[in-house]
N, C-alpha and C positions, 0 to 999 in steps of 0.2 A: 761771304767770308771777309773778315777785315784784314788789311795788310799790316805787317809788323812795322813798328815805329822805330825801335832802336836797333843798334848793330847786333846786340845779343839776341834780340827777338828775331832779327832777320836770319841769323845763323841757325837758331833753333828751328825756325820755320822751314828753312832749306833742308835741314836734317830730317824734320818731320815728314816733309813731302817725299823725300827719298825712302824713308822707312815705310811709309804708307804704300808707296808704289811696290816696293819689294814684298811687303806683307800681303798685298792684294794678289800678287802673282803666286806667292807661296800658298796662300789659301785656295786659290783657284786650281793650280796645277800640282801642288805638292813639291817637296824638296827631294824626296827619295828618287834616285835615278835621273835627276834633272841634269841637263847639259849645262845649266848655268853655274853649277858648282863642281869644280874638279874633284875626282874621286879621292885624292889625297887629303882634301880639306875636311872630309867627314870626320877623321880622327881629331883634327884641330877643333872642329865644332863641338865634339863630345868631351874634349879635354877640360878638366876642372882647373880654373885659375882662382886661387884662394882669395885675392883681394877683390875680384870682380863679382863673385857670387856669394850669396848668403843662404845658408840652409834655413828653411822656414816651413813651419807647419801652417797650412792654410785650409780653411773650410770653404768649399765652393758649392754652389747649387748643382744638383745632379745633372740637370739638363745642360748646363754650361760644360761640365766635364764630358758628357756624352757627345756634345757638339765637337769639341776639340779632338777627342779620341777618334771620332769617326773619320777624321782627316788622315789617320795613320800615324806612323811613328813620328816622334818629335813634337808631340802635342804640348809638352811643357815649355820648350823654347818658343813655340808659337804663342802660348799664353803670355810669356815674358815679352814677346814682341808687341802684343796688343797693349800690355801695360806700359811699355816704353813709348808707344805711339801716343797714348793718353798723356804720359808725362811730358813728352815733347810738345804736344798740342797746348798743354797748360803753360809750359815755359815760353812757347812762341806767342802766347796771348790769343791763340785761336779759340781756346775754351776758357771761359772765365769761371772762377770758383768763388768760394766763400769770402775770400779776402776782398772781393769787389762788391760785396753786398753787406749792408748794415743789418745784422740780425738782432740787434739789441731790441728787446721787447718795448713796445710803447706802453704808456700808462693804461690804455684800454686793454691791451693784451694781458698785462699783469692783473688788472681787475678781473677779467674773464677767467684767468687761470686760478686766481684765489677763490672765485665763486665756485668753480668746478671742484676744487679741493674741499671747500666747506660743504657742498652738497654731498660729496662722497662720504665725508665723515658723518654727516647727519643720517645718510642712508644706512651706514654701518651701525650706528647707534640705534636706529629704529629696528633693525633686524635683531640686534641683541635684546632690546626691550620686548619684542614680540616673542622671542624664544623664552625669555624669563617669565613672561605672562602665561605662556602655554604650560610651562613647568609648574607655575604656582596654581594654575586652575585645576590640577589633578585633585580629584576627590580624596579627602583624608582617609576615608575608609578603603578606597582603592589603593592608596599609597601604603597603608598598613598591610593589606593583603600581599602586595608586591614584596614588601620588606620581609614578611613572614616566609614567603616562598623562597626568596634568596637566602635567608638564614637556613632554611631546611636543606637547600641544595648544598650550601657550604658544609653543614653538619654531616650530610651523607658522604660527601667527598672526603672529609676528615676521617670518618669511620672506615670508609673503604681503604684509604691510605694506611691507616693503622692496622687494619686486617691484613693487607698485603705485606706489611713489614713483619707481622707475627708469623705469617705463613712462609716467608722466605727463609731458606737455610742460613745458618749463621756463618758458614764458611765463605760466603760471597762477599 
């Protein structure tokens, strides 16, 4: 683990270490009925403070939710604590992110990407051509038979519909 360099990093590192120690204890022993937290503080913990919390709809993997719910009541604050620990680790410089990595594609990466796109387009075109060729290969006599059968079905349905309308009482 690298040591923080600046004063801001040192403060965030210290806060991170404390948060992680508390989180580890909470995850191991749970908060409910804990002697670490006075009974009156439970209401304060559950109190909503408008500027500090944001209502958010979040989709999580089912196993992640199951993991946190298995620890009992307070799984959402525990999830928030894990996210806070991650944030503090990033702020402390313990975890590096995308800002420290150059993700600009090289010329070779771009060439490979363009090749993949061209190959995909060529494959789509080939599939279209094969489908058109199969449709064109249908025997003209067979096509005429299919067309005649479809017309007969259409005519039968029209006759049936007209017959139903004549048989229906006019009061409806």
